VOBA-1610 file (N, C-alpha, C; in pm, whole numbers, padded with zeros to 5 digits, always signed):
BEGIN
Met+09564+15450-08113Met+09479+15515-08213Met+09343+15444-08215Asp+09236+15521-08207Asp+09101+15467-08202Asp+09024+15505-08328Asp+08950+15409-08385Asp+08858+15437-08495Asp+08724+15479-08435Leu+08680+15600-08462Leu+08554+15651-08408Leu+08440+15634-08506Phe+08463+15672-08630Phe+08368+15660-08739Phe+08447+15623-08863Pro+08382+15577-08968Pro+08456+15554-09093Pro+08527+15682-09138Gly+08657+15672-09156Gly+08734+15787-09201Gly+08763+15889-09093Leu+08747+15853-08966Leu+08774+15947-08857Leu+08836+15871-08740Arg+08960+15906-08706Arg+09035+15835-08604Arg+09083+15934-08498Arg+09109+15880-08379Arg+09153+15964-08267Arg+09287+15912-08214Ile+09380+16006-08191Ile+09508+15976-08127Ile+09507+16045-07991Thr+09553+15977-07888Thr+09559+16036-07755Thr+09704+16040-07708Phe+09749+16160-07672Phe+09884+16179-07619Phe+09875+16210-07471Arg+09968+16156-07393Arg+09974+16187-07251Arg+10033+16327-07232Leu+09990+16394-07125Leu+10037+16528-07094Leu+10091+16533-06951Pro+10200+16606-06929Pro+10253+16626-06794Pro+10195+16752-06730Leu+10065+16768-06743Leu+09998+16889-06697Leu+09889+16853-06597Gly+09809+16953-06556Gly+09699+16925-06466Gly+09600+16827-06527Ile+09573+16840-06658Ile+09496+16740-06731Ile+09596+16647-06798Asp+09568+16517-06795Asp+09675+16421-06825Asp+09677+16371-06969His+09592+16423-07058His+09589+16375-07195His+09533+16482-07287Val+09559+16466-07415Val+09494+16548-07517Val+09462+16456-07635His+09343+16478-07694His+09304+16404-07814His+09334+16487-07938Cys+09391+16422-08039Cys+09406+16479-08173Cys+09328+16388-08268Tyr+09287+16441-08381Tyr+09197+16366-08469Tyr+09254+16359-08610Leu+09227+16247-08675Leu+09265+16225-08814Leu+09138+16206-08897Ile+09125+16286-09002Ile+09007+16284-09088Ile+09051+16242-09228Arg+08982+16144-09285Arg+09011+16104-09423Arg+08976+16217-09518Ala+09072+16259-09600Ala+09049+16365-09697Ala+08992+16307-09826Thr+08938+16396-09909Thr+08874+16350-10033Thr+08974+16288-10131Asp+09102+16325-10119Asp+09202+16266-10208Asp+09263+16139-10151Gly+09209+16091-10038Gly+09259+15968-09977Gly+09364+15988-09870Ser+09420+16108-09861Ser+09518+16135-09755Ser+09444+16162-09624Trp+09518+16209-09524Trp+09458+16237-09393Trp+09482+16383-09353Thr+09384+16439-09283Thr+09395+16569-09219Thr+09409+16546-09069Leu+09513+16603-09009Leu+09535+16595-08865Leu+09482+16722-08800Val+09403+16707-08694Val+09353+16821-08618Val+09418+16819-08480Asp+09502+16920-08455Asp+09578+16940-08332Asp+09695+16842-08320Thr+09790+16877-08231Thr+09920+16810-08239Thr+09983+16773-08105Gly+09920+16803-07991Gly+09983+16779-07864Gly+10100+16874-07840Leu+10181+16844-07740Leu+10297+16926-07707Leu+10413+16899-07802Gly+10502+16997-07814Gly+10626+16974-07885Gly+10718+16882-07807Val+10805+16815-07878Val+10894+16714-07817Val+11035+16731-07870Asp+11131+16670-07801Asp+11270+16675-07845Asp+11295+16585-07966Asp+11217+16477-07976Asp+11238+16379-08083Asp+11105+16357-08157Pro+11070+16447-08251Pro+10942+16433-08321Pro+10927+16300-08395Glu+11036+16248-08448Glu+11028+16123-08523Glu+10975+16010-08435Ala+11018+16008-08308Ala+10972+15903-08218Ala+10822+15910-08194Val+10765+16031-08200Val+10621+16047-08179Val+10542+16018-08306Trp+10587+16072-08418Trp+10503+16071-08538Trp+10527+15950-08629Ala+10644+15889-08623Ala+10666+15770-08706Ala+10568+15658-08675Pro+10540+15626-08546Pro+10440+15521-08519Pro+10300+15559-08567Val+10266+15687-08561Val+10135+15731-08611Val+10127+15708-08761Leu+10227+15754-08833Leu+10227+15739-08978Leu+10229+15592-09019Ala+10294+15508-08939Ala+10300+15365-08971Ala+10163+15299-08965Glu+10071+15355-08887Glu+09936+15297-08877Glu+09841+15348-08985Leu+09887+15445-09064Leu+09801+15503-09166Leu+09832+15445-09303Asp+09731+15442-09389Asp+09748+15389-09523Asp+09777+15497-09626Ala+09791+15621-09579Ala+09817+15733-09668Ala+09883+15844-09585Pro+09946+15940-09650Pro+10014+16045-09576Pro+09918+16144-09512Ile+09970+16222-09416Ile+09898+16336-09360Ile+09931+16457-09448Ser+09829+16510-09515Ser+09852+16617-09612Ser+09829+16756-09554Arg+09754+16767-09445Arg+09731+16897-09382Arg+09714+16880-09232Ile+09743+16988-09160Ile+09735+16991-09014Ile+09657+17114-08975Val+09545+17097-08905Val+09460+17208-08862Val+09479+17227-08712Ile+09504+17350-08670Ile+09519+17384-08529Ile+09391+17451-08481Thr+09328+17396-08375Thr+09205+17458-08325Thr+09234+17584-08245His+09343+17583-08166His+09374+17703-08088His+09516+17695-08033Met+09563+17808-07982Met+09705+17829-07957Met+09753+17786-07819His+09677+17710-07746His+09724+17661-07617His+09828+17551-07639Pro+09922+17537-07546Pro+10038+17450-07570Pro+10005+17308-07610Asp+09901+17248-07550Asp+09872+17108-07578Asp+09802+17088-07713His+09773+17196-07784His+09708+17185-07916His+09799+17234-08028Val+09871+17345-08005Val+09961+17398-08107Val+10105+17357-08084Gly+10136+17304-07967Gly+10276+17283-07928Gly+10356+17196-08023Gly+10292+17095-08081Gly+10363+17006-08171Gly+10345+17038-08318Ala+10295+17159-08351Ala+10264+17191-08491Ala+10387+17184-08581Arg+10496+17247-08537Arg+10617+17245-08620Arg+10673+17104-08632Asp+10668+17028-08522Asp+10716+16890-08525Asp+10635+16806-08624Ala+10503+16817-08616Ala+10416+16737-08703Ala+10436+16776-08849Ala+10450+16906-08875Ala+10470+16950-09013Ala+10601+16894-09068Ala+10706+16897-08987Ala+10835+16845-09033Ala+10829+16694-09056Ala+10759+16622-08970Ala+10754+16476-08981Ala+10665+16428-09094Thr+10561+16507-09127Thr+10463+16461-09224Thr+10469+16533-09358Gly+10525+16654-09359Gly+10521+16735-09480Gly+10387+16800-09503Gly+10294+16790-09407Gly+10161+16845-09424Gly+10160+16996-09410Ala+10068+17061-09484Ala+10047+17205-09472Ala+09976+17234-09340Val+10012+17345-09275Val+09952+17382-09147Val+09849+17492-09170Leu+09731+17476-09111Leu+09622+17573-09118Leu+09584+17614-08977Gln+09562+17744-08956Gln+09530+17795-08823Gln+09441+17917-08839Gly+09351+17938-08744Gly+09264+18054-08748Gly+09342+18184-08752Arg+09292+18281-08827Arg+09363+18408-08845Arg+09385+18478-08710Glu+09278+18494-08634Glu+09290+18561-08505Glu+09372+18477-08407Asp+09354+18347-08412Asp+09428+18260-08322Asp+09577+18264-08350Tyr+09613+18270-08478Tyr+09755+18274-08512Tyr+09819+18404-08461Ala+09747+18515-08475Ala+09801+18642-08426Ala+09825+18635-08275Gln+09732+18574-08203Gln+09751+18561-08058Gln+09863+18462-08027Cys+09876+18358-08108Cys+09984+18261-08091Cys+10120+18329-08103Val+10134+18416-08202Val+10262+18487-08219Val+10289+18577-08099Arg+10185+18645-08049Arg+10205+18730-07932Arg+10247+18649-07811Ala+10186+18532-07795Ala+10211+18450-07676Ala+10343+18375-07682Trp+10381+18325-07802Trp+10493+18233-07810Trp+10605+18279-07904Gly+10583+18393-07973Gly+10679+18438-08072Gly+10800+18506-08014Pro+10888+18557-08100Pro+11016+18614-08054Pro+11001+18739-07969Asp+10886+18807-07981Asp+10867+18929-07903Asp+10788+18905-07774Arg+10766+18779-07741Arg+10690+18750-07620Arg+10765+18802-07496Ser+10688+18843-07398Ser+10747+18891-07273Ser+10718+18788-07164Pro+10816+18706-07128Pro+10790+18602-07027Pro+10740+18657-06895Asp+10774+18784-06866Asp+10736+18841-06737Asp+10601+18914-06741Leu+10541+18926-06862Leu+10418+19002-06875Leu+10307+18941-06791Leu+10289+18809-06802Leu+10182+18744-06727Leu+10210+18748-06577Ala+10337+18735-06538Ala+10371+18742-06396Ala+10334+18879-06338Arg+10367+18986-06411Arg+10331+19120-06363Arg+10179+19137-06357Tyr+10112+19080-06454Tyr+09965+19087-06460Tyr+09904+19020-06337Met+09958+18903-06298Met+09906+18833-06181Met+09931+18913-06053Val+10050+18974-06042Val+10080+19058-05925Val+09984+19177-05921Asp+09963+19240-06037Asp+09874+19356-06043Asp+09732+19321-05998His+09693+19195-06015His+09558+19153-05978His+09556+19077-05844Gly+09663+19096-05765Gly+09658+19056-05626Gly+09731+18930-05588Met+09787+18856-05680Met+09855+18732-05643Met+09985+18764-05569Pro+10011+18699-05456Pro+10137+18723-05383Pro+10258+18691-05471Ser+10363+18769-05455Ser+10479+18758-05544Ser+10547+18623-05536Asp+10545+18556-05418Asp+10610+18425-05410Asp+10536+18321-05493Gln+10402+18330-05496Gln+10324+18240-05581Gln+10350+18269-05728Val+10362+18395-05762Val+10386+18433-05901Val+10521+18380-05948Glu+10623+18389-05866Glu+10754+18339-05905Glu+10750+18189-05927Ala+10677+18115-05841Ala+10665+17971-05860Ala+10591+17940-05990Tyr+10485+18017-06019Tyr+10414+17997-06146Tyr+10505+18029-06264Ala+10580+18139-06254Ala+10666+18182-06365Ala+10769+18075-06399Arg+10823+18008-06296Arg+10918+17900-06322Arg+10851+17789-06401Glu+10729+17751-06362Glu+10657+17647-06435Glu+10628+17692-06577Gly+10591+17819-06593Gly+10558+17871-06725Gly+10677+17872-06820Arg+10794+17905-06767Arg+10913+17904-06851Arg+10944+17764-06900Gly+10920+17665-06816Gly+10941+17527-06860Gly+10842+17485-06966Leu+10715+17528-06952Leu+10612+17490-07048Leu+10640+17549-07186Ala+10693+17671-07190Ala+10718+17736-07318Ala+10812+17655-07406Ser+10899+17576-07346Ser+10994+17497-07426Ser+10924+17386-07503Phe+10799+17355-07467Phe+10724+17251-07537Phe+10633+17308-07647Val+10640+17438-07671Val+10552+17502-07770Val+10632+17527-07897His+10622+17432-07990His+10689+17441-08120His+10584+17484-08223Trp+10539+17610-08212Trp+10437+17661-08303Trp+10495+17675-08444Phe+10404+17683-08541Phe+10445+17684-08682Phe+10430+17825-08738Glu+10537+17877-08794Glu+10536+18013-08849Glu+10482+18013-08992Gly+10385+18101-09018Gly+10332+18119-09153Gly+10233+18015-09200Pro+10135+17976-09117Pro+10034+17880-09162Pro+09938+17944-09262Glu+09861+17860-09330Glu+09748+17909-09408Glu+09641+17954-09309Leu+09590+18077-09325Leu+09500+18134-09225Leu+09354+18105-09258Leu+09278+18072-09156Leu+09138+18034-09169Leu+09047+18141-09110Asp+08933+18159-09173Asp+08829+18249-09123Asp+08697+18174-09114Ala+08604+18229-09036Ala+08472+18168-09024Ala+08410+18151-09162Gly+08353+18034-09186Gly+08288+18005-09314Gly+08379+17941-09417Asp+08510+17937-09391Asp+08602+17871-09485Asp+08572+17722-09492Asp+08614+17662-09602Asp+08596+17519-09626Asp+08732+17451-09622Val+08743+17348-09539Val+08864+17267-09534Val+08827+17127-09580Asp+08838+17104-09709Asp+08809+16973-09767Asp+08670+16922-09726Gly+08571+17011-09735Gly+08434+16972-09704Gly+08391+16997-09561Trp+08482+17040-09475Trp+08451+17073-09336Trp+08442+17226-09323Arg+08333+17275-09264Arg+08316+17419-09248Arg+08385+17468-09122Val+08451+17582-09132Val+08519+17643-09019Val+08422+17736-08947Glu+08415+17721-08815Glu+08344+17814-08727Glu+08446+17871-08628Val+08437+18000-08601Val+08517+18064-08497Val+08430+18074-08373Leu+08469+18004-08266Leu+08389+17997-08143Leu+08478+18042-08027Arg+08464+18168-07991Arg+08554+18232-07895Arg+08518+18199-07750Gly+08611+18230-07662Gly+08589+18217-07518Gly+08704+18147-07450His+08720+18018-07477His+08834+17944-07421His+08965+17999-07477Ala+08964+18034-07603Ala+09072+18109-07668Ala+09006+18209-07762Asp+09070+18323-07781Asp+09006+18432-07855Asp+08963+18392-07996Gly+09048+18316-08064Gly+09018+18282-08203Gly+08999+18134-08226His+08950+18062-08125His+08932+17917-08133His+08846+17881-08255Val+08895+17785-08336Val+08817+17737-08450Val+08778+17592-08428Val+08667+17554-08490Val+08623+17415-08494Val+08592+17380-08638Leu+08582+17250-08666Leu+08543+17200-08797Leu+08409+17129-08785Leu+08320+17151-08882Leu+08185+17094-08880Leu+08152+17029-09014Arg+08095+16909-09006Arg+08041+16844-09126Arg+07947+16733-09085Asp+07830+16730-09147Asp+07734+16621-09128Asp+07705+16593-08981Gly+07690+16700-08902Gly+07655+16684-08762Gly+07769+16648-08671Val+07890+16645-08722Val+08009+16615-08641Val+08090+16743-08624Met+08127+16774-08500Met+08213+16889-08470Met+08345+16839-08414Ile+08456+16874-08481Ile+08589+16854-08424Ile+08613+16978-08339Ala+08604+16961-08206Ala+08570+17072-08118Ala+08687+17134-08043Gly+08806+17076-08046Gly+08912+17131-07962Gly+08865+17137-07818Asp+08879+17253-07754Asp+08836+17268-07615Asp+08713+17357-07601Val+08639+17376-07709Val+08527+17469-07701Val+08410+17410-07621Ile+08400+17278-07617Ile+08300+17211-07535Ile+08359+17078-07489Leu+08345+17050-07360Leu+08397+16928-07299Leu+08286+16864-07219Gly+08292+16731-07207Gly+08183+16660-07141Gly+08201+16644-06991Lys+08321+16618-06945Lys+08345+16586-06804Lys+08383+16707-06721Ile+08444+16805-06782Ile+08484+16928-06715Ile+08437+17046-06798Thr+08445+17165-06741Thr+08410+17284-06818Thr+08537+17348-06872Pro+08537+17394-06996Pro+08656+17461-07049Pro+08691+17584-06965Ala+08821+17605-06946Ala+08866+17722-06870Ala+08839+17849-06950Ile+08777+17947-06885Ile+08751+18077-06946Ile+08820+18182-06860Gly+08933+18232-06909Gly+09011+18326-06830Gly+09042+18453-06907Leu+09062+18561-06833Leu+09100+18689-06891Leu+09250+18708-06874Tyr+09320+18735-06985Tyr+09466+18748-06985Tyr+09506+18878-07054Pro+09630+18922-07034Pro+09675+19042-07104Pro+09679+19018-07255Gln+09661+19123-07333Gln+09669+19119-07479Gln+09564+19027-07540Ser+09448+19016-07475Ser+09342+18934-07531Ser+09213+19013-07532Arg+09107+18953-07583Arg+08978+19021-07590Arg+08929+19053-07448Pro+08853+19163-07432Pro+08826+19214-07297Pro+08717+19140-07220Asp+08635+19060-07287Asp+08523+18996-07218Asp+08508+18852-07264Pro+08603+18765-07225Pro+08600+18627-07275Pro+08476+18550-07233Leu+08422+18578-07114Leu+08302+18505-07073Leu+08182+18548-07157Gly+08173+18677-07189Gly+08069+18721-07281Gly+08083+18653-07416Asp+08208+18643-07466Asp+08233+18571-07590Asp+08186+18426-07579Tyr+08215+18365-07464Tyr+08183+18223-07449Tyr+08032+18200-07440Phe+07960+18291-07376Phe+07815+18278-07377Phe+07762+18281-07521Glu+07818+18366-07606Glu+07778+18369-07747Glu+07814+18237-07815Thr+07930+18182-07784Thr+07970+18052-07839Thr+07873+17943-07798Leu+07835+17939-07671Leu+07743+17836-07624Leu+07607+17850-07693Asp+07561+17973-07712Asp+07436+17994-07788Asp+07451+17942-07931Arg+07567+17965-07991Arg+07590+17918-08128Arg+07591+17765-08134Ile+07650+17701-08034Ile+07649+17554-08031Ile+07506+17502-08021Val+07424+17566-07937Val+07284+17527-07928Val+07217+17542-08064Glu+07245+17650-08134Glu+07187+17674-08266Glu+07233+17569-08367Leu+07361+17537-08366Leu+07416+17439-08460Leu+07371+17297-08426Ala+07364+17266-08297Ala+07320+17136-08245Ala+07383+17019-08319Pro+07518+17012-08326Pro+07579+16894-08386Pro+07542+16769-08307Arg+07532+16657-08375Arg+07492+16534-08307Arg+07602+16480-08217Val+07728+16517-08247Val+07839+16476-08162Val+07951+16579-08175Ala+08014+16611-08063Ala+08134+16694-08061Ala+08250+16607-08015Leu+08360+16613-08088Leu+08479+16536-08054Leu+08579+16632-07991Pro+08595+16626-07858Pro+08672+16729-07786Pro+08819+16694-07773Gly+08895+16793-07727Gly+09036+16773-07703Gly+09067+16693-07578His+08969+16678-07489His+08988+16605-07365His+08859+16533-07331Gly+08871+16410-07283Gly+08753+16337-07239Gly+08678+16273-07354Pro+08562+16212-07323Pro+08486+16137-07422Pro+08409+16228-07517Pro+08361+16172-07629Pro+08275+16250-07718Pro+08153+16305-07644Val+08108+16421-07686Val+07989+16485-07629Val+07875+16462-07727Glu+07776+16384-07685Glu+07674+16339-07779Glu+07549+16426-07780Asp+07518+16497-07675Asp+07405+16592-07677Asp+07465+16729-07656Thr+07518+16785-07763Thr+07597+16907-07750Thr+07512+17026-07707Ala+07390+17034-07757Ala+07306+17148-07720Ala+07276+17146-07570Ala+07242+17027-07518Ala+07214+17016-07375Ala+07338+17046-07292Arg+07454+16999-07337Arg+07577+17025-07263Arg+07611+17175-07267Ala+07590+17240-07381Ala+07615+17383-07390Ala+07527+17460-07292Arg+07400+17422-07283Arg+07309+17489-07187Arg+07356+17465-07044Glu+07402+17343-07016Glu+07450+17309-06882Glu+07572+17393-06844Ile+07665+17410-06938Ile+07784+17490-06911Ile+07746+17636-06891Ala+07650+17685-06970Ala+07605+17824-06952Ala+07546+17843-06812Arg+07467+17746-06766Arg+07411+17755-06629Arg+07522+17757-06526His+07624+17673-06546His+07738+17669-06454His+07802+17807-06441His+07823+17874-06553His+07888+18005-06547His+07794+18112-06490Arg+07665+18100-06510Arg+07571+18193-06448Arg+07573+18178-06295Ile+07581+18054-06249Ile+07591+18029-06105Ile+07721+18089-06050Arg+07832+18072-06124Arg+07959+18127-06078Arg+07958+18280-06085Leu+07889+18337-06183Leu+07874+18483-06187Leu+07804+18533-06061Asp+07698+18464-06022Asp+07626+18504-05901Asp+07714+18491-05778Ala+07797+18385-05775Ala+07889+18368-05662Ala+07993+18480-05658Ala+08043+18520-05776Ala+08138+18631-05781Ala+08072+18760-05734Ala+07947+18781-05773Ala+07875+18901-05730Ala+07857+18902-05578Arg+07826+18784-05520Arg+07808+18777-05375Arg+07938+18801-05301Ala+08051+18770-05365Ala+08181+18790-05300Ala+08215+18938-05286Leu+08153+19022-05368Leu+08185+19165-05368Leu+08101+19240-05266Gly+08156+19349-05217Gly+08083+19438-05126Gly+08130+19579-05146Asp+08124+19659-05041Asp+08168+19798-05050Asp+08320+19810-05051Asp+08388+19715-04986Asp+08534+19717-04985Asp+08588+19658-05114Ala+08682+19727-05177Ala+08738+19682-05305Ala+08817+19552-05287Leu+08796+19459-05380Leu+08866+19331-05379Leu+08938+19313-05512Thr+09053+19246-05507Thr+09122+19207-05630Thr+09064+19076-05682Ala+09099+19045-05805Ala+09056+18917-05860Ala+09114+18800-05781Tyr+09235+18815-05730Tyr+09292+18710-05646Tyr+09206+18688-05522Asp+09162+18797-05457Asp+09075+18784-05340Asp+08949+18705-05375Val+08890+18740-05488Val+08765+18674-05528Val+08791+18528-05565Ser+08907+18502-05627Ser+08938+18363-05664Ser+08945+18273-05542Leu+08990+18327-05428Leu+08998+18247-05306Leu+08859+18208-05255Gln+08757+18287-05290Gln+08621+18254-05251Gln+08552+18163-05354Leu+08588+18179-05481Leu+08527+18094-05584Leu+08592+17957-05590Phe+08722+17950-05563Phe+08798+17825-05571Phe+08867+17807-05436Val+08800+17738-05344Val+08842+17738-05204Val+08949+17634-05174Asn+08971+17538-05262Asn+09071+17436-05236Asn+09212+17495-05242Val+09306+17429-05177Val+09447+17466-05188Val+09494+17425-05327Leu+09548+17521-05402Leu+09586+17497-05540Leu+09735+17522-05559Ser+09792+17456-05659Ser+09930+17485-05698Ser+09935+17625-05758Pro+10054+17685-05768Pro+10063+17818-05828Pro+10002+17825-05968Thr+10024+17723-06050Thr+09966+17724-06185Thr+09814+17715-06179Gln+09760+17628-06094Gln+09615+17617-06081Gln+09555+17745-06025Arg+09625+17811-05932Arg+09574+17937-05878Arg+09578+18046-05985Arg+09676+18040-06074Arg+09678+18134-06186Arg+09553+18117-06273Phe+09516+17992-06303Phe+09394+17968-06379Phe+09272+18019-06302Ala+09271+17996-06170Ala+09157+18041-06088Ala+09147+18193-06090Leu+09261+18262-06080Leu+09260+18408-06084Leu+09210+18457-06219Ala+09259+18398-06328Ala+09216+18440-06461Ala+09067+18414-06482Glu+09017+18304-06428Glu+08873+18276-06441Glu+08792+18373-06356Ala+08840+18404-06236Ala+08772+18504-06154Ala+08767+18639-06226Leu+08878+18675-06291Leu+08881+18800-06367Leu+08777+18800-06479Ala+08765+18689-06551Ala+08667+18681-06659Ala+08527+18701-06607His+08497+18644-06490His+08363+18660-06433His+08342+18801-06379Leu+08444+18859-06319Leu+08431+18996-06269Leu+08409+19095-06384Glu+08482+19078-06493Glu+08463+19168-06606Glu+08325+19151-06670Arg+08272+19028-06670Arg+08135+19009-06721Arg+08036+19080-06630Leu+08059+19076-06498Leu+07972+19150-06406Leu+07978+19299-06435Val+08098+19351-06466Val+08109+19493-06501Val+08029+19523-06628His+08042+19437-06730His+07968+19457-06854His+07817+19450-06832Glu+07774+19369-06735Glu+07631+19356-06706Glu+07581+19461-06608Gly+07670+19550-06562Gly+07630+19653-06467Gly+07610+19603-06326Arg+07670+19490-06290Arg+07654+19432-06157Arg+07777+19454-06069Ala+07882+19513-06125Ala+08004+19542-06048Ala+08071+19663-06111Glu+08160+19725-06032Glu+08239+19837-06079Glu+08386+19804-06061Arg+08467+19854-06153Arg+08613+19834-06146Arg+08680+19969-06129Asp+08771+19977-06036Asp+08854+20096-06018Asp+08999+20048-06021Gly+09067+20071-06133Gly+09200+20014-06150Gly+09189+19863-06160Asn+09250+19793-06067Asn+09246+19646-06066Asn+09164+19593-05947Ala+09075+19674-05896Ala+08992+19633-05781Ala+08845+19647-05818Tyr+08763+19563-05756Tyr+08622+19551-05791Tyr+08536+19571-05667Thr+08422+19635-05688Thr+08323+19651-05582Thr+08186+19618-05639Ala+08092+19590-05549Ala+07954+19563-05589Ala+07886+19693-05631Val+07786+19680-05715Val+07701+19793-05753Val+07576+19793-05668
//
């Protein structure tokens, strides 16, 4: 556990994923208790994870805020709530997507069929699906949280909804500090992918988010991965340039012959990737292709794309 500022601490959990850690944050509340932001993955023995955290605190955790519904952020929500007794808060739109993704009506094969429809070979999809089924066991999401909307106040912290990395991603802002989840990262760029049952233009959403970060210009963003981001406006502009360059690369990949998103992903991400990494590459290629369609730079016919 690291002390970052007075009344603001960071916990780092290891991850068995492509990225090897996630940061969660503890904020001193006005009543002296603590607010936890994000929870890491779910575990078989929550007490073993949360008892040492609580032992280092001088007061209980009274609330738990989830920035977004990806496994390494929402996965331990139910565990943390049970261990601490804290109330769980989650963005309204994000919670609805969380239920679709991880709830009782989820379709484990939906994403696999989606990947096949967009050109991924079936053997790669089956390998990804096996990994995905294992990951779902670590998602202990919390049913019935208090729902948050843009502009809400969480003990003096303002809620902003900043879409793109996840449809309903929320952040907390106060006194120039942003508890940022994965909306902005310093060492890598947040993944922006198009998935079934989500908003149709995530990259367009993310460009709006990056413009909003420039407008807000917090003096520091505390992300879910990597070090604090201290010049957030400059970093937001840098990420926007990165995606504009990738948009141009996606446009150059297209011609008169129709290509799937998988075909384009092989040109945008040329390294040999694991099935899970290739799934991310395909989803990111899709997000860029759909932005090209929205900008009038590409056409889509079914699940295939051509240049305009």
